[in-house]
C-alpha positions as CSV (number, residue, x, y, z in Angstrom):
1,M,112.7,113.7,103.1
2,T,116.1,112.9,101.8
3,V,117.6,116.1,103.3
4,D,115.9,115.3,106.6
5,A,117.1,111.8,106.6
6,A,120.6,112.9,105.8
7,V,120.6,115.4,108.6
8,I,119.3,112.8,111.1
9,I,121.9,110.3,109.9
10,V,124.7,112.8,110.3
11,W,123.4,113.7,113.7
12,S,123.1,110.1,114.7
13,L,126.6,109.3,113.5
14,D,128.0,112.3,115.4
15,R,126.0,111.3,118.5
16,S,127.2,107.7,118.2
17,R,130.8,108.7,117.8
18,D,130.5,111.0,120.8
19,L,129.0,108.2,122.9
20,V,131.6,105.7,121.8
21,D,134.4,108.1,122.5
22,R,133.0,108.9,126.0
23,S,132.6,105.2,126.6
24,Q,136.1,104.4,125.5
25,A,137.4,107.3,127.5
26,A,135.6,105.9,130.6
27,Q,137.1,102.4,129.9
28,T,140.6,104.0,129.6
29,R,140.1,105.9,132.9
30,I,139.0,102.6,134.5
31,K,142.2,101.0,133.3
32,Q,144.2,103.9,134.6
33,F,142.5,103.7,138.0
34,L,143.2,100.0,138.1
35,L,146.8,100.8,137.2
36,L,146.8,103.4,140.0
37,A,145.6,100.8,142.4
38,G,148.5,98.5,141.4
39,R,151.0,101.4,141.6
40,V,149.7,102.4,145.1
41,S,149.8,98.7,146.2
42,D,153.4,98.4,145.0
43,Y,154.3,101.7,146.8
44,S,152.6,100.4,150.0
45,G,154.6,97.2,149.8
46,I,157.9,99.0,149.4
47,A,156.9,101.5,152.1
48,S,156.1,98.6,154.5
49,L,159.7,97.5,154.2
50,V,161.1,100.8,155.3
51,T,162.5,100.5,158.8
52,E,165.2,103.1,158.7
53,K,165.4,106.5,157.1
54,N,167.6,105.4,154.2
55,D,166.1,101.9,153.7
56,N,164.8,101.4,150.2
57,V,164.7,105.1,149.5
58,D,165.5,104.7,145.8
59,R,162.8,102.1,145.3
60,L,160.4,104.2,147.3
61,E,161.1,107.3,145.2
62,Q,160.8,105.3,142.0
63,A,157.4,103.9,143.1
64,H,156.3,107.4,144.0
65,E,157.3,108.7,140.7
66,V,155.5,106.1,138.6
67,T,152.4,106.5,140.8
68,I,152.5,110.3,140.3
69,Q,152.7,109.7,136.5
70,V,149.5,107.7,136.7
71,F,147.9,110.6,138.7
72,D,149.1,113.1,136.0
73,R,147.6,111.0,133.2
74,L,144.3,110.8,135.1
75,R,144.4,114.5,135.6
76,R,145.0,115.2,131.9
77,M,142.2,112.8,131.0
78,N,139.9,114.5,133.5
79,G,140.7,117.9,132.0
80,E,139.9,116.6,128.5
81,E,136.6,115.2,129.9
82,V,135.7,118.6,131.4
83,E,136.4,120.4,128.1
84,A,134.4,117.9,126.1
85,A,131.4,117.8,128.6
86,R,128.4,119.9,128.1
87,G,125.8,121.1,130.7
88,D,125.5,119.0,133.8
89,G,128.2,116.7,132.5
90,K,130.8,119.4,133.0
91,S,130.1,119.8,136.7
92,A,130.1,116.0,137.1
93,A,133.5,115.8,135.5
94,A,134.8,118.6,137.6
95,T,133.6,116.8,140.7
96,K,135.5,113.7,139.6
97,G,138.6,116.0,139.2
98,L,138.2,117.2,142.8
99,Q,138.0,113.6,144.1
100,L,141.1,112.7,142.1
101,A,142.9,115.7,143.6
102,R,142.0,114.5,147.1
103,M,143.3,111.1,146.3
104,R,146.6,112.5,145.1
105,A,146.8,114.8,148.1
106,Q,146.4,111.8,150.4
107,F,149.1,109.9,148.5
108,E,151.5,112.9,148.6
109,A,150.9,113.2,152.4
110,L,151.6,109.5,152.9
111,H,154.8,109.8,150.9
112,R,156.0,112.9,152.8
113,F,155.4,111.1,156.0
114,I,157.2,107.9,155.0
115,A,160.1,109.8,153.4
116,G,160.3,112.2,156.3
117,D,162.2,112.2,159.6
118,V,160.6,109.6,162.0
119,A,162.2,108.2,165.1
120,T,164.0,105.0,164.4
121,S,162.6,103.1,167.3
122,S,159.0,103.6,166.2
123,R,159.4,104.2,162.5
124,S,158.2,100.8,161.3
125,G,155.1,100.8,163.5
126,L,154.2,104.4,162.5
127,I,154.5,103.6,158.8
128,A,152.3,100.5,159.2
129,Q,149.7,102.6,161.0
130,R,149.8,105.4,158.4
131,L,149.6,102.8,155.6
132,N,146.5,101.3,157.2
133,A,144.9,104.7,157.7
134,F,145.7,105.6,154.1
135,G,144.2,102.3,152.9
136,V,141.0,102.9,154.8
137,T,140.4,106.3,153.2
138,F,142.1,105.8,149.8
139,A,140.6,102.4,148.8
140,P,136.9,103.6,149.1
141,M,137.7,106.7,147.1
142,L,139.5,104.6,144.4
143,A,136.6,102.1,144.3
144,S,134.1,105.0,144.1
145,A,136.1,106.5,141.2
146,V,136.2,103.2,139.3
147,E,132.5,102.6,140.0
148,T,131.7,106.1,138.7
149,E,133.6,105.5,135.5
150,R,131.9,102.1,135.1
151,Q,128.5,103.6,135.5
152,Q,129.4,106.3,133.0
153,S,130.5,103.6,130.5
154,D,127.3,101.6,131.1
155,A,125.3,104.8,130.6
156,M,127.0,105.4,127.3
157,H,126.2,101.8,126.2
158,L,122.6,102.4,127.3
159,A,122.5,105.7,125.4
160,L,123.9,103.9,122.3
161,A,121.2,101.2,122.6
162,D,118.5,103.9,122.9
163,L,120.0,105.7,119.9
164,R,119.9,102.5,118.0
165,K,116.2,102.0,118.9
166,Q,115.4,105.6,117.9
167,L,117.2,105.1,114.6
168,V,115.3,101.8,113.9
169,I,112.0,103.6,114.7
170,F,113.0,106.5,112.5
171,A,114.0,104.1,109.7
172,W,110.6,102.4,109.9
173,V,108.7,105.7,110.1
174,L,110.7,107.1,107.2
175,A,110.1,103.9,105.2
176,I,106.3,104.1,105.8
177,V,106.2,107.8,105.1
178,A,108.3,107.3,101.9
179,F,106.0,104.5,100.8
180,A,102.9,106.6,101.6
181,V,104.3,109.6,99.7
182,A,105.4,107.5,96.8
183,L,101.9,105.9,96.6
184,L,100.3,109.4,96.9
185,L,102.5,110.7,94.1
186,Y,101.7,107.7,92.0
187,L,97.9,108.0,92.5
188,T,97.9,111.8,92.0
189,I,100.6,112.3,89.4
190,G,102.1,109.1,88.2
191,R,99.0,107.1,87.2
192,P,97.2,110.0,85.5
193,L,100.4,110.8,83.7
194,L,100.9,107.2,82.6
195,S,97.3,107.0,81.6
196,R,97.6,110.1,79.4
197,I,100.7,108.7,77.8
198,D,99.0,105.4,77.1
199,R,96.1,107.3,75.5
200,T,98.6,109.2,73.4
201,L,100.3,106.0,72.3
202,A,96.9,104.4,71.5
203,G,96.0,107.5,69.5
204,A,99.3,107.3,67.6
205,R,98.5,103.6,66.7
206,E,95.1,104.6,65.5
207,I,96.6,107.3,63.3
208,A,99.1,104.8,62.0
209,A,96.2,102.5,61.1
210,G,94.6,105.3,59.0
211,R,91.9,106.3,61.4
212,F,92.5,110.0,61.2
213,E,89.3,110.9,63.0
214,T,90.9,109.9,66.3
215,R,91.1,112.6,68.9
216,L,92.6,112.7,72.5
217,D,90.7,114.0,75.5
218,L,92.6,116.9,76.9
219,S,92.9,117.3,80.7
220,G,95.3,119.5,82.7
221,D,97.5,122.4,81.8
222,D,101.0,121.1,81.4
223,E,103.5,120.1,78.7
224,L,101.9,116.7,78.1
225,T,98.5,118.5,77.5
226,G,100.3,120.7,75.0
227,L,101.7,117.6,73.3
228,M,98.2,116.0,73.2
229,A,96.7,119.2,71.8
230,G,99.4,119.2,69.1
231,F,98.6,115.5,68.4
232,N,94.9,116.5,67.9
233,D,95.9,119.3,65.6
234,M,98.0,116.9,63.6
235,A,95.2,114.4,63.4
236,A,92.8,117.1,62.4
237,R,95.1,118.2,59.5
238,L,95.6,114.6,58.4
239,D,91.9,114.0,58.6
240,A,91.2,117.2,56.5
241,R,93.8,116.1,54.0
242,E,92.4,112.6,53.8
243,R,88.9,114.1,53.1
244,D,90.4,116.3,50.4
245,V,92.1,113.3,48.9
246,I,88.9,111.3,49.0
247,L,86.9,114.1,47.5
248,A,89.6,114.6,44.8
249,R,89.6,110.9,44.1
250,Q,85.8,110.9,43.8
251,Q,85.8,113.9,41.5
252,M,88.5,112.2,39.4
253,Q,86.5,109.0,39.3
254,E,83.4,111.0,38.3
255,T,85.4,112.7,35.6
256,I,86.8,109.4,34.3
257,R,83.3,107.9,34.4
258,Q,81.9,110.9,32.4
259,R,84.8,110.8,29.9
260,T,84.4,107.0,29.6
261,A,80.7,107.5,28.9
262,S,81.4,110.2,26.4
263,L,84.0,107.9,24.6
264,R,81.5,105.1,24.7
265,D,78.8,107.3,23.1
266,A,81.3,108.5,20.5
267,N,82.4,105.0,19.8
268,T,78.8,104.0,19.4
269,R,78.1,106.9,17.1
270,L,81.3,106.1,15.1
271,A,80.1,102.5,14.8
272,E,76.7,103.6,13.7
273,I,78.3,105.9,11.1
274,D,80.6,103.2,9.9
275,A,77.7,100.8,9.6
276,S,75.7,103.4,7.7
277,W,78.7,103.9,5.3
278,R,79.0,100.2,4.9
279,R,75.3,99.9,4.1
280,F,75.5,102.9,1.8
281,F,78.4,101.5,-0.2
282,A,76.8,98.0,-0.2
283,D,73.6,99.5,-1.6
284,I,75.5,101.6,-4.2
285,S,77.5,98.6,-5.2
286,H,74.3,96.5,-5.5
287,E,72.3,99.1,-7.4
288,L,75.2,100.0,-9.8
289,R,76.4,96.5,-10.4
290,T,73.6,95.4,-12.9
291,P,73.5,98.6,-15.1
292,L,77.3,98.7,-15.2
293,T,77.4,95.1,-16.2
294,V,75.0,95.8,-19.1
295,I,76.9,98.9,-20.1
296,Q,80.1,97.0,-19.9
297,G,78.7,94.2,-22.1
298,E,77.4,96.6,-24.7
299,A,80.7,98.5,-24.7
300,E,82.6,95.3,-25.2
301,F,80.2,94.2,-28.0
302,N,80.6,97.5,-29.8
303,L,84.4,97.3,-29.4
304,N,84.4,93.8,-30.8
305,E,82.2,94.8,-33.7
306,R,84.5,97.6,-34.7
307,A,87.5,95.5,-34.4
308,A,86.1,92.7,-36.7
309,P,86.0,94.7,-40.1
310,T,89.4,96.0,-39.5
311,K,90.8,92.5,-39.1
312,M,88.9,91.4,-42.3
313,R,90.5,94.2,-44.4
């Protein structure tokens, strides 16, 4: 769509430039024809003052020269128009060239007559007659040439207006088509893609929250599907590792519980053994205390008895 729009824009710019150039060329030719009318009018005014062969010859030749220069410019401009024209326009431009050539031929014939040898007695009247005859034929041709150029300029302006309308219509059509294509791309590609991305982000948040059992629904066969499949693999490995960690923690807790129970039983048995030893020693102490006291008393008595005679001696 962008390439097509660029091609149409380039074509429209080229077409617009061509129409504007042709319109400006027509306006320029109109100015030259109006200038030609002025030059011919000046020439006719000078020619009407010629009563003798040598009257105003320099001014007449000068007026003839500047008028021929205008004809030459118009001829060159017509040649450029013929070269630039295409199709039927080339024949129409060539027809205008023929009309311009007839106008120049009439003017040259007038100048040859006025600058030629004419009897003095009737020279002024003949010049006036010839100028009137020239004006009768030359003026309609000049007006027709100006009208032709004006119509061509108007046609160029109408063509520019039509081109503008076509471009406006094309711009609206292109805008509608672009909107429709963008909407279609969004509905068929963009929205499903964004939805899958949103699900992936939601799954990542679930994983970050510790819910490793989260899985993504796979759809399609593209790079994003591969990414989602990798996400599921990662979640599966994390889930398996989490289960292993939980199982290991449970086993460790069971081992600790068993060891704690064993220690508790051992402590209980040790306490019982300690209590048994305490009762044993208490019973031994109680049972031996009375006989030992009697034995100790007898021994002390005997010792005292033995020590008494010794002291007496």
